[in-house]
N, CA, C and O of each residue as an XYZ file, in Angstrom:
388
protein
N      -5.310     12.515     10.646
C      -5.235     11.053     10.474
C      -4.657     11.196     11.390
O      -4.034     12.166     11.823
N      -4.985      9.289     12.108
C      -4.490      9.167     13.630
C      -3.358      8.334     13.206
O      -3.313      7.184     12.770
N      -2.271      9.395     13.498
C      -0.799      8.691     13.815
C      -0.370      6.924     13.749
O       0.193      6.120     13.005
N      -0.859      6.971     14.678
C      -0.713      5.404     15.732
C      -1.128      4.420     14.366
O      -0.356      3.536     13.994
N      -2.538      4.705     13.617
C      -3.569      3.831     12.606
C      -2.219      4.227     11.383
O      -1.595      3.317     10.838
N      -2.018      5.263     11.184
C      -0.642      5.150     10.032
C       0.484      4.855     10.276
O       1.301      4.892      9.357
N       0.846      4.508     11.452
C       2.407      3.289     11.828
C       1.493      2.297     11.721
O       1.716      1.734     10.649
N       0.529      1.763     12.308
C       0.678      0.490     12.920
C      -0.157      0.273     11.243
O      -0.614     -0.852     11.441
N      -0.473      0.526     10.236
C      -0.627      0.035      8.316
C       0.422     -0.289      8.545
O       0.731     -1.417      8.930
N       1.143      0.591      8.363
C       3.058      0.871      7.549
C       4.157     -0.579      8.425
O       5.250     -0.999      8.046
N       3.331     -1.028      9.644
C       4.531     -2.100     10.120
C       4.678     -3.397      9.730
O       5.637     -4.132      9.966
N       3.312     -3.740      8.896
C       2.719     -5.372      8.922
C       3.925     -5.148      7.803
O       4.115     -3.952      7.584
N       5.036     -6.316      6.823
C       5.907     -6.547      6.089
C       5.004     -6.466      4.258
O       5.387     -5.848      3.264
N       3.931     -7.226      4.406
C       3.108     -7.584      3.167
C       2.023     -5.694      2.945
O       1.174     -5.507      2.074
N       2.298     -5.037      3.612
C       1.566     -4.067      3.547
C       2.373     -2.813      3.278
O       2.241     -1.963      2.397
N       3.267     -2.927      4.298
C       4.690     -2.051      3.189
C       5.084     -2.616      2.258
O       5.930     -1.888      1.739
N       4.950     -3.736      1.578
C       5.263     -3.149      0.359
C       4.680     -3.674     -0.803
O       5.111     -3.678     -1.956
N       3.537     -4.158     -0.288
C       2.191     -2.808     -1.382
C       2.391     -1.575     -0.994
O       2.595     -0.931     -2.023
N       2.453     -0.822      0.008
C       2.922      0.038     -0.947
C       3.772      1.138     -1.182
O       3.686      2.366     -1.184
N       5.125     -0.245     -1.493
C       6.350      0.589     -1.918
C       5.657      0.487     -3.288
O       5.928      1.385     -4.085
N       4.751     -0.534     -3.701
C       4.177     -0.473     -5.243
C       3.304      0.591     -5.874
O       3.282      1.179     -6.955
N       2.441      0.599     -4.519
C       1.774      1.591     -5.052
C       1.538      2.855     -4.875
O       0.537      3.555     -5.020
N       3.254      3.162     -4.337
C       3.525      4.456     -4.016
C       4.155      5.503     -5.580
O       4.527      6.671     -5.477
N       4.120      4.528     -7.213
C       4.231      5.382     -8.032
C       3.358      6.037     -8.119
O       3.657      7.220     -8.284
N       2.121      5.774     -8.079
C       0.902      6.291     -8.952
C      -0.101      5.812     -9.415
O      -1.292      6.032     -9.194
N       0.537      4.982    -10.228
C       0.296      3.951    -11.076
C      -0.874      3.014     -9.732
O      -0.834      2.859     -8.511
N      -1.874      2.562    -10.944
C      -2.763      1.742    -10.468
C      -2.669      0.402    -10.708
O      -2.193      0.083    -11.798
N      -3.009     -0.470     -9.949
C      -2.435     -1.598     -9.276
C      -3.384     -2.356     -9.279
O      -4.168     -1.833     -8.487
N      -4.080     -3.753     -9.865
C      -4.748     -4.577     -9.614
C      -4.569     -5.506     -8.478
O      -3.467     -5.700     -7.965
N      -5.512     -6.001     -8.141
C      -5.302     -6.883     -6.530
C      -4.671     -8.311     -7.334
O      -3.831     -8.882     -6.639
N      -4.895     -8.856     -8.442
C      -4.067     -9.701     -9.167
C      -2.018    -10.022     -9.078
O      -1.157    -10.844     -8.766
N      -2.236     -8.745     -9.582
C      -0.406     -8.347     -9.346
C      -0.331     -8.597     -8.542
O       0.058     -9.738     -8.294
N      -0.735     -7.477     -7.293
C      -0.142     -7.275     -6.061
C      -0.202     -8.767     -5.066
O       0.410     -8.708     -4.000
N      -0.820     -9.885     -5.359
C      -0.938    -10.662     -4.601
C       0.418    -11.523     -5.763
O       1.565    -11.398     -5.336
N       0.337    -11.942     -6.469
C       1.812    -12.466     -7.992
C       3.187    -12.045     -7.121
O       4.059    -12.772     -6.645
N       3.022    -10.458     -7.099
C       4.232    -10.123     -7.072
C       4.239     -9.833     -4.688
O       5.440     -9.689     -4.455
N       3.965     -9.799     -4.192
C       3.687    -10.124     -2.856
C       3.535    -11.915     -2.502
O       3.718    -12.301     -1.347
N       3.267    -12.681     -3.363
C       3.649    -14.082     -2.875
C       2.027    -14.241     -1.991
O       1.934    -15.134     -1.148
N       1.297    -13.684     -2.156
C      -0.072    -13.741     -1.501
C      -1.259    -13.974     -1.838
O      -1.741    -13.837     -2.962
N      -1.936    -14.447     -0.581
C      -3.372    -15.189     -1.296
C      -4.280    -14.381     -1.031
O      -4.517    -13.944      0.095
N      -5.240    -13.940     -2.674
C      -6.644    -13.063     -2.677
C      -6.997    -12.831     -1.254
O      -7.159    -11.683     -0.840
N      -7.119    -13.828     -0.518
C      -8.014    -13.620      0.720
C      -6.770    -12.636      2.208
O      -6.901    -12.149      3.331
N      -6.130    -12.764      1.598
C      -4.608    -12.755      2.724
C      -4.498    -10.844      2.331
O      -4.406     -9.868      3.075
N      -4.565    -10.989      0.791
C      -4.511     -9.488      0.633
C      -5.546     -8.484      0.356
O      -5.461     -7.298      0.039
N      -6.331     -9.099      0.513
C      -7.608     -8.310      0.547
C      -8.031     -7.782      1.959
O      -8.823     -6.875      2.216
N      -7.381     -8.494      2.726
C      -7.254     -7.619      4.006
C      -6.413     -7.062      4.416
O      -6.703     -6.397      5.411
N      -5.189     -7.001      4.017
C      -3.983     -6.082      3.618
C      -4.446     -4.834      3.487
O      -3.835     -3.850      3.903
N      -5.749     -4.790      2.798
C      -5.295     -3.637      1.649
C      -6.149     -2.807      1.957
O      -6.214     -1.659      1.516
N      -7.437     -3.704      3.340
C      -8.834     -3.256      3.141
C      -7.814     -1.980      5.065
O      -7.997     -0.816      5.423
N      -7.076     -2.888      5.532
C      -6.400     -2.295      6.360
C      -5.698     -0.851      5.849
O      -5.900      0.223      6.415
N      -4.853     -1.029      4.695
C      -4.467      0.176      3.770
C      -5.733      0.914      3.672
O      -5.610      2.106      3.955
N      -7.095      0.476      3.300
C      -7.963      1.665      3.330
C      -8.300      2.924      4.095
O      -8.441      4.147      4.081
N      -8.356      1.050      5.218
C      -9.149      2.179      6.457
C      -7.838      3.424      6.897
O      -8.070      4.631      6.823
N      -6.764      2.977      7.256
C      -5.830      4.560      7.665
C      -6.021      5.361      6.277
O      -5.974      6.591      6.302
N      -6.256      4.609      4.960
C      -6.684      6.594      4.345
C      -4.998      6.515      3.036
O      -4.648      7.465      2.336
N      -4.594      5.724      3.064
C      -3.136      5.931      2.126
C      -4.062      5.087      0.959
O      -4.318      5.864      0.038
N      -4.486      4.086      0.787
C      -4.891      3.713     -0.975
C      -6.671      3.605     -1.063
O      -7.537      3.093     -0.353
N      -6.661      4.181     -2.003
C      -8.073      3.851     -2.770
C      -8.651      2.598     -3.565
O      -7.761      1.919     -4.078
N      -9.251      2.389     -3.664
C      -9.580      1.241     -5.254
C     -11.034      1.584     -5.554
O     -11.777      2.449     -5.091
N     -11.199      0.702     -6.412
C     -11.578      0.972     -7.885
C     -12.325     -0.437     -8.263
O     -11.465     -1.198     -8.706
N     -13.747     -1.122     -8.247
C     -13.627     -2.513     -9.051
C     -13.435     -2.623    -10.759
O     -13.244     -1.925    -11.755
N     -13.556     -3.480    -10.493
C     -12.848     -3.979    -12.380
C     -13.024     -5.502    -12.744
O     -12.341     -6.508    -12.934
N     -14.213     -5.127    -12.733
C     -15.475     -6.431    -13.188
C     -15.328     -7.962    -12.301
O     -16.372     -8.612    -12.255
N     -14.425     -8.409    -11.786
C     -14.420     -9.634    -10.588
C     -12.926     -9.179     -9.871
O     -12.431     -9.881     -8.990
N     -12.324     -8.025    -10.313
C     -10.440     -7.891     -9.645
C     -11.068     -6.396     -8.887
O     -12.117     -5.782     -9.085
N     -10.208     -6.211     -8.189
C      -9.885     -4.371     -7.328
C      -9.102     -4.249     -7.373
O      -8.237     -4.983     -6.895
N      -8.806     -2.441     -8.463
C      -7.670     -1.987     -8.258
C      -7.308     -1.067     -7.557
O      -8.107     -0.140     -7.423
N      -6.242     -1.004     -6.998
C      -5.436     -0.227     -6.036
C      -4.495      0.879     -6.653
O      -3.468      0.746     -7.319
N      -5.135      1.976     -6.242
C      -3.794      3.455     -5.927
C      -3.467      3.946     -4.814
O      -4.081      3.383     -3.907
N      -2.569      4.985     -4.353
C      -2.168      5.736     -3.689
C      -3.630      6.645     -3.673
O      -4.217      6.898     -4.725
N      -4.138      7.104     -2.317
C      -4.914      7.956     -2.281
C      -4.391      9.179     -2.631
O      -3.323      9.384     -2.052
N      -4.775     10.153     -3.430
C      -4.709     11.654     -4.253
C      -4.901     12.125     -3.201
O      -3.975     12.798     -2.748
N      -5.869     12.015     -2.558
C      -6.344     13.587     -0.999
C      -5.720     13.099     -0.148
O      -6.037     13.458      0.986
N      -4.247     11.795     -0.309
C      -3.471     12.004      1.175
C      -3.249     13.579      1.294
O      -3.260     14.372      0.352
N      -2.944     14.018      3.313
C      -2.334     14.929      3.512
C      -0.990     14.924      3.190
O      -0.305     13.903      3.254
N      -0.425     16.388      2.728
C       1.046     16.657      2.547
C       1.679     15.500      3.498
O       2.366     14.525      3.194
N       1.201     15.959      4.766
C       2.016     15.597      6.602
C       2.427     14.033      6.055
O       3.561     13.562      5.965
N       1.207     13.429      5.740
C       0.619     12.107      5.855
C       2.053     11.009      4.991
O       2.809     10.106      5.347
N       1.657     12.125      3.196
C       2.374     11.748      2.275
C       4.190     11.873      2.275
O       4.845     11.456      1.320
N       4.805     12.487      3.453
C       5.930     12.656      3.315
C       6.357     12.158      5.282
O       7.225     12.576      6.048
N       5.064     10.945      5.474
C       5.761     10.216      6.609
C       6.289      9.056      6.065
O       7.268      8.415      6.448
N       5.149      8.743      4.637
C       5.410      7.576      3.821
C       6.327      7.150      2.814
O       6.709      6.111      2.276
N       6.645      9.159      2.761
C       8.165      9.017      1.644
C       9.330      8.681      2.874
O      10.297      7.941      2.691
N       9.072      9.272      3.951
C      10.433      9.051      4.767
C      10.234      7.246      5.365
O      11.385      6.808      5.370
N       9.512      6.406      5.717
C       8.989      5.328      5.854
C       9.963      4.267      4.987
O      10.574      3.285      5.408
N       9.859      5.046      3.047
C      10.109      3.892      2.349
C      11.323      4.794      2.338
O      11.960      4.317      1.399
N      11.879      5.586      2.705
C      13.616      6.124      2.049
C      14.221      5.448      2.962
O      15.337      4.946      2.832
N      13.498      5.393      3.972
C      14.704      4.764      5.608
C      15.334      2.919      4.801
O      16.427      2.353      4.806
N      13.524      2.439      4.035
C      14.385      0.833      3.846
C      15.348      0.613      3.535
O      16.064      1.605      3.678
N      16.156     -0.690      2.912
C      17.422     -0.813      2.753
C      16.902     -0.624      1.331
O      15.824     -0.231      0.886
N      18.325     -1.142      0.631
C      18.426     -0.702     -0.433
C      17.476     -1.410     -1.587
O      16.909     -0.954     -2.580
N      17.570     -2.921     -0.924
C      17.651     -3.978     -1.704
C      16.375     -4.560     -1.901
O      16.012     -5.320     -2.799
N      15.428     -3.868     -0.455
C      13.455     -4.222     -0.073
C      13.195     -2.889     -1.167
O      12.705     -3.269     -2.230
N      13.406     -1.623     -1.091
C      13.350     -0.580     -1.624
C      13.466     -0.864     -3.414
O      12.796     -0.032     -4.027
N      13.775     -1.295     -3.800
C      14.240     -2.149     -5.025
C      13.124     -3.387     -5.499
O      12.532     -3.381     -6.578
N      13.035     -4.039     -4.844
C      11.887     -5.398     -4.593
C      11.001     -4.971     -5.574
O      10.820     -5.549     -6.646
N      10.501     -4.051     -5.236
C       8.694     -3.868     -6.058
C       9.211     -3.205     -6.995
O       8.507     -2.772     -7.907
């Protein structure tokens, strides 16, 4: 995995907020991400596509919605980087999701 692509994917606030939500290991509907993050469907889809290209998330179509979750095949070194980024967030940002 390209480290610059990973850092680029995590550098955008909406994507980082989505990762914060998805990092719990559960599956989350794009409708939930839209509601929690205050994003439109097109904006959320664009951000989730970037996270998918970076290899951080996988998706599953469920009727009209797409459900996302943390990529279970993520290399441990990449997971450690994301964990470190999330741990470095201020407390209020970590608890926001």
